[in-house]
C-alpha positions as CSV (number, residue, x, y, z in Angstrom):
1,Y,134.9,-39.7,-53.9
2,A,137.9,-41.9,-53.1
3,S,141.4,-40.7,-52.2
4,V,144.7,-42.0,-51.1
5,R,147.1,-40.1,-48.9
6,I,150.7,-40.9,-48.1
7,A,152.2,-38.9,-45.3
8,G,155.1,-38.7,-42.9
9,E,157.3,-36.4,-41.0
10,S,160.2,-36.7,-43.4
11,L,158.2,-37.6,-46.5
12,D,159.3,-35.9,-49.7
13,P,156.2,-35.9,-52.0
14,L,158.5,-35.7,-55.1
15,E,159.9,-39.2,-54.2
16,V,156.3,-40.6,-54.1
17,T,155.6,-39.1,-57.5
18,K,158.8,-40.6,-58.9
19,A,158.1,-44.0,-57.4
20,L,154.5,-44.3,-58.5
21,R,154.9,-42.4,-61.8
22,L,151.6,-40.6,-61.0
23,P,150.9,-36.9,-60.6
24,A,149.5,-35.9,-57.2
25,D,146.4,-33.8,-56.8
26,H,147.9,-32.3,-53.6
27,V,151.4,-32.1,-52.1
28,Q,152.9,-30.5,-49.0
29,R,156.3,-30.6,-47.4
30,S,157.1,-30.6,-43.8
31,G,157.9,-27.0,-42.6
32,E,156.0,-25.5,-45.6
33,P,153.9,-22.5,-44.5
34,R,150.1,-22.8,-44.6
35,L,148.9,-19.7,-46.4
36,R,145.2,-19.2,-47.3
37,R,143.6,-16.4,-49.2
38,R,140.4,-15.3,-47.7
39,R,137.4,-14.1,-49.6
40,D,138.2,-10.5,-48.8
41,G,141.6,-11.0,-50.5
42,S,143.7,-11.0,-47.3
43,V,146.1,-13.8,-46.6
44,H,145.9,-15.8,-43.4
45,E,148.9,-17.9,-42.2
46,D,148.4,-21.0,-40.0
47,A,151.2,-23.0,-38.4
48,A,153.5,-24.7,-40.8
49,H,152.8,-28.3,-42.0
50,R,154.2,-30.8,-39.6
51,E,154.6,-33.6,-42.2
52,G,155.0,-34.1,-45.9
53,M,152.0,-35.5,-47.8
54,W,151.2,-36.8,-51.3
55,S,147.6,-37.4,-52.2
56,M,145.3,-38.1,-55.2
57,C,141.6,-38.1,-55.4
58,S,139.0,-39.3,-57.9
59,E,136.8,-36.2,-57.5
60,R,138.1,-34.3,-60.6
61,W,138.6,-37.4,-62.7
62,V,135.6,-39.7,-62.3
63,D,132.1,-38.6,-63.2
64,S,129.9,-41.0,-61.2
65,E,128.0,-41.0,-57.9
66,E,128.9,-44.6,-57.3
67,L,131.7,-45.2,-54.8
68,D,132.8,-48.4,-56.4
69,V,133.5,-46.6,-59.7
70,H,135.7,-44.1,-57.8
71,L,137.5,-46.9,-55.9
72,R,138.1,-48.9,-59.1
73,W,139.6,-45.9,-60.8
74,L,141.9,-45.2,-57.9
75,L,143.0,-48.8,-57.6
76,D,143.6,-48.9,-61.4
77,Q,145.7,-45.8,-61.2
78,L,147.8,-47.2,-58.3
79,E,148.2,-50.6,-60.0
C-alpha cells in the first residue's frame, strides 16, 4: 500500500482537509487521548498524542498488489 501523512505539533487536521479538499483516512489532534478497546472489551489508555496528523492510504481504495498502482492512485488524489 501507499500512504501520505502530514503531521506537526500544532497541526489541525481539519485545515489539511480544507486545503486539499480530500477526506482523510485517519486524523488525530495534539493532546487527544489514545484509547484502544482490547479484545476482552476493556479500554486501555496510552499517553495523549503529541502531534496532530492527517493521513490517507490506498489500502481500502485500490485493489492491486502492484505498488506502482497504489502510488499512482495516491498521486492522482493529491494532484
